[in-house]
N, C-alpha and C positions, 0 to 999 in steps of 0.2 A: 529387465524391461523387454516387453515384446511389442513389435510394431508391424504386423502383417498389412500388406497392401492388396485389397480385394480386386481393384481395377473394375469395379462396377458400382451401381447405385449412386454414382457421383461422389463416392468416398475415396479419398486419396490414401488414408491410413487409419487403422485402428490402433489404439494404444492401451496396454496394460502394464502396470508397474507396481513394485513393492519396495519398501524402504524401511530401515530400522535405525534409530539413533538411541544409544544407551550411554548413560553417564553415571559413574560411581564417585562417591566421595573418597577422600584419601584413606579413611578408616575402613573402607570396603562396603559401606552402606550404599544401596542403590538410591541415587538422587533423582534421576528422571529417566523415562523411557517413552519413546514414541514409535509405534508401529503404524505405518501409513501405507495406503494402497490406492491405486487408481483402478476401480473395478471396470471402468469403461471410459475411453477417450476417443473422440471421433474428429478427424480433420478432413473436411470436404475439399473437393477440387477447387471450389470457389474461394477457399481461404478461411471459411467460417470454422469455428472450433468449439466443441462441447466437451466438458470434462466433469466426471463425477469422482468424488474422493471420500475416503473413510480413514479415520485415525483412532487409535486406542492409545491413551496417554496415562502415564503414571507420574506423579510428582510427590516428592517428600519435602515438606517445608519445615525447616528448623526454627524459623522465626515467623511472626505474623507478617502477612503480605497484604499491603493496601492496594487494591486494584482500582479503586475509585475513591473520591473524597468521602471519607467516613465509612467506607465499606471495606472491611478487613477479613481476610481468610486466616483462620487460626492454624497454628502449627499442627502437623500430622501428615499422614499418608493419604493420597487421593488417587482414585482411578476413575477416568471418565472417557466417554466415547463421543466422537463428533463426525457428522457427515458434511459434505461440501458439494456444491453444484455451481458450475460456471459456464457462461456462453459468451463468445466474442466474435465480432464480424471481422472481415479481412482488413488488413492495414492499408491496402492499396486504394481503398474506396475514398471518395471525397468526404464522406461522412462515415463514421463508425461508432459502435457502442459496445460496451461489455457490461454484463451484469453478473452478480454472484451472490451466493448466500451460504453461510455455514450455520449449523444448528446441532443441538445435542446437549448432553450433560457437561457441566463445567465445575470442577472441584466438588462442592457439596450441593450444587444447584444446577441451573440451566443458563444457557446464553445463546442468543441468536444474533447473527451479523448479516446485514444487507448492504451491498455496495454496488455502485454503478458509475460509469463514465461515458460521456458523450463527447465526441471530438469531431470537429469540422475542419476540412482542409480544402478550401475552394480552389487554391492554386499552389504552385511550388513555393511561393514566398510566405504565405500566411497560414497559420494553424492556431486553433483555439480548442480548449478542452475544459469541460466542467465535470467535476467528480464529487461524489457524496458517499459517506459511509455512516450507517446507523447501527448502533450496538445496544442491545437491551439484555440485561442479565439479572438473575435473582439467585442469591446465595443466602446461607444462614445469617451472614453478617449484614444483610440488607439488599437493596436493589439499586441498580444504576442504569442510566441511559447516557450514551456518548454519541455525539454528532460531530462529524468532520466534513467540511466543505472546502473545495479548492477550485480556483480558476486559473488556467494557464493560457498565456498569449505568446506566440512566437512569430517573429518577422525576420525574414532573410533578405537583407538589402542586396546581397550578392553571396556567392559561396564562401567569401572570406569575411563578411561583416554580418553579424546577427544581433538581434535584440530579443530578449526573452523576459517575461515577467511571470511570477507565480504568487498568488494571493490565497491565504488559507485562514479559516476560522474553525475553532473547536470550542465546544461548550464546557469542556472540563477546565481549561485554563481561562476561558472567556477572553481569549486574546485573538486579535486580528493582526496578521503579519503579511508583509509583502516583500518580495525580493525582485529586484530589477538588475539584469546583467547584460552588459554590452561587451561583445567579443570581436576583436579585429585580428585576423590572422595576417600578419604582415608578410611573412614568408612561411612555408611549411616548417613547423617547429618553433616559430617565433610568434607569440600571441600577446596582445594587450587586453586586459580585463578591467572593466569598470563596474563595480558592484555597489548597489545601494540597498540597504535593508531598513525597514521601518515597521514598528509595531505599535498597536493600540490595545489598551487593556480596559475591559468593562468595569465601571464603578458599580458596586452593589447597590441595589434599590433605585438605580437610575437607568431606565430601559434603553435609551438611545444615546447615552453619553459614552464615548470611547476616546478618552484623552490619549495623546501620544505617550508611549512608554519608553521607546528607545529609537535612536537614529544611528546608522552606521554607514560609512562610506569607505570602500576599499579599492585601491588601485594595485593591480598585479601585472607584472611584465615577465614573461617567460621567454628565455632565449636558449636555443639549442645550438651548441657549438660542435661541429664535426670536423676533426683534423684531416 
């Protein structure tokens, strides 16, 4: 990995990197290989960040692999290449966003992914973020579209007392789920957690009906003893 600092053009750092992950099966057959690179990454003095990426991947499937409902990749050896582009604003801002896209071949077809997140932090106590991911793919076994949306809300009553919620929906499972967590740090190393999870599942052929699927309430107390 290289990270020269030009000290001009408002750029804090350039980044170039290379990486390789190779996995073999016990009998010696190559199972997967990923060669990835960051042709160019730029970090500005203002905290904004731009990254480009490229990866060459090899996968050997011994069994059929279902990547989406009814869309199956057949056993065999596959080689595909993908590109990646991402941009995000600085974390210190009251509002920030990040967007990204990956594209290219995928097994014996193609796949494109688009994702983004917008976060708002008007003060030190409150923060909210909305995220979305959209995936579309076409392979010999069929085509698929996946959508994932999430909403996060965090509120800090004090440095020791926080409340956070995360709600998410995806069209693959057609399930809406929410997680609510309350944390109270009594003393450093001693915490009380109250967690509530609830899910709703869509009923086929009924557009707006999401009956409850599960409810879960968890109480957790963590105590650190130091002799």
